[in-house]
Backbone as a printed PyTorch tensor [residue, N CA C, xyz], in Angstrom:
tensor([[[ -92.4130,  -59.7820,   73.5550],
         [ -93.1890,  -60.9800,   73.2780],
         [ -93.7000,  -61.5530,   74.5900]],

        [[ -94.9070,  -62.1250,   74.5030],
         [ -95.4400,  -62.7750,   75.6980],
         [ -96.3380,  -63.9430,   75.2850]],

        [[ -96.4210,  -64.9290,   76.1620],
         [ -97.2820,  -66.0850,   75.9360],
         [ -98.6870,  -65.7170,   76.3920]],

        [[ -99.6620,  -65.9480,   75.5270],
         [-101.0600,  -65.7040,   75.8660],
         [-101.6220,  -66.9150,   76.5860]],

        [[-101.3930,  -68.1010,   76.0090],
         [-101.8050,  -69.3550,   76.6460],
         [-100.8810,  -70.4590,   76.1680]],

        [[-100.7440,  -71.4940,   77.0010],
         [ -99.8750,  -72.6170,   76.6560],
         [-100.5320,  -73.9060,   77.1190]],

        [[-100.4220,  -74.9350,   76.2920],
         [-101.0130,  -76.2320,   76.5860],
         [ -99.9370,  -77.3030,   76.4350]],

        [[ -99.6260,  -77.9780,   77.5220],
         [ -98.6180,  -79.0390,   77.5040],
         [ -99.1200,  -80.1900,   76.6480]],

        [[ -98.2760,  -80.7580,   75.8080],
         [ -98.6280,  -81.9340,   75.0060],
         [ -98.4440,  -83.1770,   75.8620]],

        [[ -99.4340,  -84.0430,   75.8620],
         [ -99.3510,  -85.2520,   76.6710],
         [ -98.9740,  -86.4760,   75.8480]],

        [[ -99.1330,  -86.4020,   74.5380],
         [ -98.7730,  -87.5390,   73.6850],
         [ -97.2580,  -87.6740,   73.6360]],

        [[ -96.8050,  -88.8990,   73.3950],
         [ -95.3630,  -89.1050,   73.2960],
         [ -94.8490,  -88.4370,   72.0230]],

        [[ -93.5860,  -88.2180,   71.9740],
         [ -92.9870,  -87.5360,   70.8330],
         [ -92.1720,  -86.3640,   71.3030]],

        [[ -91.7200,  -85.5540,   70.3560],
         [ -90.8470,  -84.4530,   70.7400],
         [ -91.5560,  -83.1080,   70.8610]],

        [[ -92.8930,  -83.0790,   70.6590],
         [ -93.6410,  -81.8400,   70.8720],
         [ -93.9080,  -81.6790,   72.3640]],

        [[ -93.4240,  -80.5860,   72.9260],
         [ -93.5900,  -80.3330,   74.3590],
         [ -94.8840,  -79.5960,   74.6650]],

        [[ -95.2420,  -78.6460,   73.7950],
         [ -96.4240,  -77.8300,   74.0700],
         [ -96.8760,  -77.1290,   72.7990]],

        [[ -98.1110,  -76.6730,   72.8490],
         [ -98.6570,  -75.7720,   71.8290],
         [ -99.0380,  -74.5000,   72.5660]],

        [[ -98.8420,  -73.3700,   71.9010],
         [ -99.0950,  -72.1180,   72.6010],
         [ -99.4900,  -71.0030,   71.6360]],

        [[-100.0430,  -69.9560,   72.2170],
         [-100.4110,  -68.7450,   71.5090],
         [ -99.5470,  -67.6210,   72.0840]],

        [[ -99.1020,  -66.7150,   71.2430],
         [ -98.2020,  -65.6590,   71.7050],
         [ -98.5440,  -64.3230,   71.0720]],

        [[ -98.2990,  -63.2720,   71.8380],
         [ -98.3600,  -61.9210,   71.2960],
         [ -96.9250,  -61.5560,   70.9300]],

        [[ -96.6610,  -61.4450,   69.6430],
         [ -95.3040,  -61.2200,   69.1570],
         [ -94.8780,  -59.7630,   69.2860]],

        [[ -95.8220,  -58.8800,   69.1170],
         [ -95.6270,  -57.4360,   69.2520],
         [ -97.0050,  -56.8730,   69.5880]],

        [[ -97.0870,  -55.6550,   70.1000],
         [ -98.4080,  -55.1070,   70.4060],
         [ -99.3370,  -55.1880,   69.1830]],

        [[-100.4350,  -55.8940,   69.3530],
         [-101.4190,  -56.0380,   68.2930],
         [-101.1480,  -57.1430,   67.2900]],

        [[-100.0460,  -57.8940,   67.4580],
         [ -99.7100,  -58.9880,   66.5430],
         [ -99.6770,  -60.2910,   67.3450]],

        [[-100.6540,  -61.1700,   67.0700],
         [-100.7590,  -62.4300,   67.8100],
         [-100.6380,  -63.6040,   66.8490]],

        [[-100.0260,  -64.6780,   67.3350],
         [ -99.8970,  -65.9190,   66.5680],
         [-100.4820,  -67.0460,   67.4100]],

        [[-101.2980,  -67.8640,   66.7820],
         [-101.9830,  -68.9510,   67.4820],
         [-101.5190,  -70.3000,   66.9500]],

        [[-101.5310,  -71.3020,   67.8210],
         [-101.2160,  -72.6660,   67.4110],
         [ -99.7450,  -72.9180,   67.1580]],

        [[ -98.8710,  -72.1980,   67.8590],
         [ -97.4390,  -72.4350,   67.7250],
         [ -97.0610,  -73.7190,   68.4600]],

        [[ -95.9770,  -74.3360,   68.0210],
         [ -95.5730,  -75.6210,   68.5910],
         [ -94.1490,  -75.5260,   69.1140]],

        [[ -93.9430,  -75.9390,   70.3750],
         [ -92.6190,  -76.0010,   70.9880],
         [ -92.1400,  -77.4410,   70.9100]],

        [[ -90.9960,  -77.6480,   70.2660],
         [ -90.4840,  -78.9920,   69.9960],
         [ -89.0860,  -79.1410,   70.5840]],

        [[ -88.8210,  -80.3140,   71.1770],
         [ -87.4680,  -80.6550,   71.6290],
         [ -86.7740,  -81.3620,   70.4750]],

        [[ -85.8990,  -80.6520,   69.7680],
         [ -85.1570,  -81.2160,   68.6430],
         [ -83.7760,  -81.6580,   69.1220]],

        [[ -83.0640,  -82.3620,   68.2880],
         [ -81.7130,  -82.8110,   68.6390],
         [ -80.7900,  -81.6240,   68.9000]],

        [[ -81.0620,  -80.5130,   68.2420],
         [ -80.2190,  -79.3180,   68.3890],
         [ -80.7070,  -78.3740,   69.4830]],

        [[ -81.7780,  -78.7260,   70.1650],
         [ -82.3300,  -77.8800,   71.2220],
         [ -83.7960,  -77.5970,   70.9880]],

        [[ -84.3220,  -76.6300,   71.7080],
         [ -85.7310,  -76.2740,   71.5700],
         [ -85.9670,  -75.5240,   70.2700]],

        [[ -87.0770,  -75.8330,   69.6030],
         [ -87.4540,  -75.1720,   68.3510],
         [ -88.9140,  -74.7710,   68.4280]],

        [[ -89.2780,  -73.7280,   67.7270],
         [ -90.6700,  -73.2800,   67.6380],
         [ -91.0830,  -73.3020,   66.1710]],

        [[ -92.2660,  -73.8500,   65.9370],
         [ -92.8240,  -73.9030,   64.5950],
         [ -94.2140,  -73.3040,   64.6060]],

        [[ -94.5600,  -72.6400,   63.5250],
         [ -95.9030,  -72.1080,   63.3580],
         [ -96.8170,  -73.1860,   62.8020]],

        [[ -98.1150,  -72.9170,   62.7600],
         [ -99.0650,  -73.8860,   62.2140],
         [ -98.9150,  -73.9930,   60.6920]],

        [[ -99.5250,  -75.0420,   60.1350],
         [ -99.4950,  -75.2710,   58.6890],
         [-100.8500,  -74.9710,   58.0740]],

        [[-100.8150,  -74.5470,   56.8280],
         [-102.0330,  -74.3840,   56.0380],
         [-101.7870,  -75.1140,   54.7130]],

        [[-102.6370,  -76.0740,   54.4110],
         [-102.5150,  -76.8530,   53.1730],
         [-101.1180,  -77.4430,   53.0000]],

        [[-100.5150,  -77.8980,   54.0800],
         [ -99.2130,  -78.5420,   54.0280],
         [ -98.0240,  -77.6070,   54.0190]],

        [[ -98.2550,  -76.3130,   54.0240],
         [ -97.1580,  -75.3430,   54.0400],
         [ -97.2380,  -74.4760,   55.2780]],

        [[ -96.1760,  -73.7730,   55.5850],
         [ -96.1710,  -72.9520,   56.8020],
         [ -97.1130,  -71.7530,   56.6880]],

        [[ -97.8490,  -71.5040,   57.7730],
         [ -98.7170,  -70.3230,   57.8500],
         [ -97.9210,  -69.1110,   58.3100]],

        [[ -96.8430,  -69.3610,   59.0290],
         [ -95.9800,  -68.2930,   59.5300],
         [ -94.5870,  -68.8850,   59.7360]],

        [[ -93.5710,  -68.0700,   59.5090],
         [ -92.1970,  -68.4900,   59.7870],
         [ -91.5330,  -67.4230,   60.6380]],

        [[ -90.4560,  -67.8080,   61.3170],
         [ -89.7450,  -66.9040,   62.2080],
         [ -88.2650,  -66.8880,   61.8680]],

        [[ -87.6560,  -65.7400,   62.0040],
         [ -86.1980,  -65.6630,   61.9230],
         [ -85.6400,  -66.4980,   63.0710]],

        [[ -84.4680,  -67.0990,   62.9010],
         [ -83.9110,  -67.9460,   63.9670],
         [ -83.8510,  -67.2640,   65.3280]],

        [[ -83.5350,  -65.9760,   65.3510],
         [ -83.4300,  -65.2640,   66.6370],
         [ -84.7950,  -65.1490,   67.3100]],

        [[ -85.8270,  -64.9090,   66.5230],
         [ -87.1900,  -64.7910,   67.0660],
         [ -87.6600,  -66.1500,   67.5630]],

        [[ -87.4160,  -67.2050,   66.7780],
         [ -87.8090,  -68.5610,   67.1860],
         [ -87.1030,  -68.9570,   68.4810]],

        [[ -85.8240,  -68.6310,   68.5990],
         [ -85.0690,  -68.9640,   69.8200],
         [ -85.6380,  -68.2320,   71.0210]],

        [[ -85.9620,  -66.9630,   70.8560],
         [ -86.5380,  -66.1910,   71.9570],
         [ -87.9010,  -66.7400,   72.3630]],

        [[ -88.7240,  -67.0940,   71.3800],
         [ -90.0300,  -67.6960,   71.6780],
         [ -89.8660,  -69.0140,   72.4270]],

        [[ -88.8960,  -69.8290,   72.0290],
         [ -88.6560,  -71.1150,   72.6870],
         [ -88.2740,  -70.9170,   74.1470]],

        [[ -87.4320,  -69.9410,   74.4240],
         [ -87.0170,  -69.6550,   75.8030],
         [ -88.2110,  -69.2010,   76.6330]],

        [[ -88.9950,  -68.2910,   76.0910],
         [ -90.1540,  -67.7740,   76.8130],
         [ -91.1700,  -68.8880,   77.0670]],

        [[ -91.4610,  -69.7040,   76.0470],
         [ -92.4450,  -70.7860,   76.1910],
         [ -91.9730,  -71.8400,   77.1790]],

        [[ -90.7000,  -72.2350,   77.1280],
         [ -90.2070,  -73.2510,   78.0660],
         [ -90.2320,  -72.7220,   79.4970]],

        [[ -89.9460,  -71.4460,   79.6730],
         [ -90.0430,  -70.8380,   81.0000],
         [ -91.4730,  -70.8320,   81.5060]],

        [[ -92.4200,  -70.6050,   80.6150],
         [ -93.8410,  -70.6100,   80.9950],
         [ -94.2810,  -72.0070,   81.4080]],

        [[ -93.7990,  -73.0350,   80.7100],
         [ -94.1130,  -74.4210,   81.0920],
         [ -93.5840,  -74.6910,   82.4900]],

        [[ -92.3260,  -74.3440,   82.7320],
         [ -91.7220,  -74.5730,   84.0380],
         [ -92.4690,  -73.8310,   85.1380]],

        [[ -92.8700,  -72.6010,   84.8620],
         [ -93.5920,  -71.8080,   85.8630],
         [ -94.9210,  -72.4630,   86.2110]],

        [[ -95.6370,  -72.9700,   85.2040],
         [ -96.9320,  -73.6160,   85.4350],
         [ -96.7670,  -74.9320,   86.1940]],

        [[ -95.7340,  -75.6890,   85.8930],
         [ -95.5240,  -76.9690,   86.5710],
         [ -95.1730,  -76.7760,   88.0320]],

        [[ -94.4800,  -75.6990,   88.3560],
         [ -94.1310,  -75.4320,   89.7610],
         [ -95.3090,  -74.8800,   90.5610]],

        [[ -96.3220,  -74.3500,   89.8720],
         [ -97.4530,  -73.7730,   90.5960],
         [ -98.5500,  -74.7990,   90.8570]],

        [[ -98.3840,  -76.0210,   90.3450],
         [ -99.4100,  -77.0640,   90.5550],
         [ -99.2370,  -77.7080,   91.8980]]])
């Protein structure tokens, strides 16, 4: 898995960033959301008509959260 692009959220709240990721070769997901929850970092997919457009197994969501948070940190240190 790799992050294609990431955009830090500037509004207040628990959303840290929105990002696009390549989940596997040829499989990309856009508009994912990295959230700071009470239980730790969480990743959510976008919604369509009020329901989820994509869902992730907990292990995949955890891995995406780690990769995305690392990408945020890397970008902040390069500024």
